[in-house]
C-alpha positions as CSV (number, residue, x, y, z in Angstrom):
1,M,0.1,0.1,0.1
2,R,1.1,3.4,-0.8
3,F,-0.4,6.6,0.6
4,T,0.9,10.2,1.1
5,C,-1.4,13.2,2.1
6,Q,-1.6,15.7,-0.9
7,L,-0.8,19.1,-0.2
8,G,-4.2,21.2,0.0
9,C,-6.1,18.3,-0.5
10,V,-9.4,17.9,1.6
11,A,-11.0,15.2,-0.7
12,C,-11.5,12.9,2.7
13,C,-13.4,16.4,4.6
14,E,-15.7,16.3,1.9
15,Q,-17.2,12.9,1.7
16,R,-20.5,12.1,3.3
17,G,-20.4,10.5,7.0
18,M,-19.4,12.0,10.3
19,V,-16.5,13.0,12.0
20,Y,-16.4,10.8,15.2
21,V,-14.5,12.0,18.5
22,N,-13.7,10.7,21.8
23,D,-12.8,12.4,25.0
24,A,-9.0,12.7,24.1
25,D,-10.2,14.2,20.6
26,I,-12.1,16.7,22.4
27,A,-9.5,17.8,24.9
28,R,-7.2,18.2,22.3
29,L,-9.3,20.3,20.3
30,A,-10.9,22.4,23.3
31,E,-7.1,23.3,24.4
32,F,-5.9,24.2,20.6
33,L,-8.7,26.4,20.3
34,D,-8.2,27.7,23.7
35,M,-11.7,26.9,25.0
36,S,-12.7,24.7,28.0
37,V,-13.7,21.3,27.1
38,R,-17.3,22.1,28.3
39,R,-17.9,25.2,26.2
40,F,-16.1,23.1,23.1
41,E,-18.6,20.4,23.7
42,K,-21.5,22.7,24.3
43,R,-20.6,24.2,20.4
44,Y,-19.2,21.6,18.5
45,V,-19.8,18.2,19.8
46,Y,-23.5,16.1,19.2
47,R,-23.5,13.2,21.9
48,T,-25.9,10.1,21.8
49,A,-26.0,7.0,24.3
50,N,-23.0,5.7,22.5
51,T,-21.0,8.2,20.1
52,A,-19.8,11.8,20.1
53,R,-19.4,13.4,16.8
54,L,-18.7,17.0,15.5
55,R,-22.0,19.0,14.6
56,K,-22.5,19.1,11.0
57,P,-21.6,22.8,9.9
58,R,-24.4,25.0,8.5
59,G,-23.6,26.4,5.4
60,G,-20.0,25.0,5.3
61,R,-17.2,24.4,2.3
62,S,-19.2,21.6,0.8
63,P,-22.9,20.5,0.9
64,H,-21.3,17.0,2.1
65,A,-19.1,18.4,4.7
66,Q,-19.5,17.1,8.0
67,C,-16.8,19.2,9.9
68,P,-17.0,22.6,11.2
69,F,-13.4,23.1,10.9
70,L,-13.2,22.9,7.3
71,T,-12.4,26.1,5.8
72,T,-11.6,27.4,2.4
73,N,-8.4,27.1,3.2
74,G,-8.4,23.6,4.4
75,C,-8.4,21.9,8.0
76,S,-8.2,25.4,10.3
77,V,-7.1,22.4,13.3
78,H,-5.1,20.5,11.3
79,A,-2.2,20.2,14.1
80,A,-5.1,19.0,16.8
81,K,-7.4,16.9,14.6
82,P,-9.4,14.1,15.3
83,T,-8.1,10.5,15.5
84,Q,-10.4,9.6,12.8
85,C,-9.1,12.3,10.5
86,R,-5.1,11.6,11.5
87,I,-5.6,7.9,10.9
88,F,-7.3,7.9,7.3
89,P,-6.9,5.9,5.4
90,F,-6.0,3.1,7.9
91,W,-9.2,2.7,8.8
92,P,-10.5,-1.0,10.0
93,E,-12.9,-1.1,7.4
94,L,-10.6,-0.2,4.5
95,L,-7.8,-2.3,5.6
96,D,-10.2,-5.3,5.8
97,D,-11.7,-4.8,2.7
98,P,-9.9,-4.8,-0.6
99,E,-12.9,-3.5,-2.5
100,E,-13.6,-0.6,0.0
101,W,-9.8,0.6,-0.3
102,R,-10.1,0.5,-3.9
103,A,-13.2,2.4,-4.0
104,T,-11.6,5.0,-1.8
105,A,-8.5,5.4,-3.8
106,Q,-11.0,6.7,-6.6
107,W,-11.4,9.7,-4.7
108,C,-8.4,10.4,-2.8
109,P,-5.7,11.4,-4.7
110,G,-3.2,10.4,-1.9
111,M,-3.6,6.8,-2.4
112,K,-1.3,4.9,-4.6
113,K,1.3,7.6,-4.1
114,G,4.4,7.9,-1.9
115,E,6.4,5.6,-0.1
116,L,5.4,2.2,0.9
117,V,3.6,1.9,3.7
118,Q,4.4,-1.0,5.9
119,I,1.4,-3.3,6.5
120,E,2.3,-3.4,10.3
121,K,2.4,0.4,10.5
122,A,-1.0,0.4,8.8
123,R,-2.6,-2.5,11.1
124,A,-1.4,-0.6,13.8
125,Q,-3.0,2.6,12.9
126,A,-6.3,0.6,12.3
127,Q,-6.0,-0.9,15.9
128,E,-6.0,2.6,17.5
129,M,-9.1,3.4,15.5
130,R,-10.4,0.2,17.1
131,Q,-9.8,1.4,20.6
132,A,-10.5,5.1,20.1
133,F,-14.1,4.1,19.0
134,P,-14.7,0.4,20.3
135,Y,-18.5,0.9,19.7
136,M,-17.9,1.3,15.9
137,Y,-16.2,-2.0,15.8
138,E,-17.9,-4.5,17.9
């Protein structure tokens, strides 16, 4: 597998879906934005019984964008981005299914580019995703 994020690309940010966050993501983002965790959650996080995700922005950059931090200049919280974003494309559902990997490569310009990614490194990132969001991978 090859993958290298392409400078200025936000294709992954413009896909349908949700940006899930865990408590560590929330704390990191709140600190990055110089906000209390409580204030950050009230403004940016939607919780259900099992999950927490970023609230969908109103009138954002793309009609499919699910992140309030995606701007015309790209990710405004790149240095503190959520685990889900940082690990992409090494999500378990993509690594475990060659068809899903190929389908994602159709819209992601960073896939099939760059240095070869060792499978052990990719699997370790997938495991980190499983640990960060266990309810998604039960």
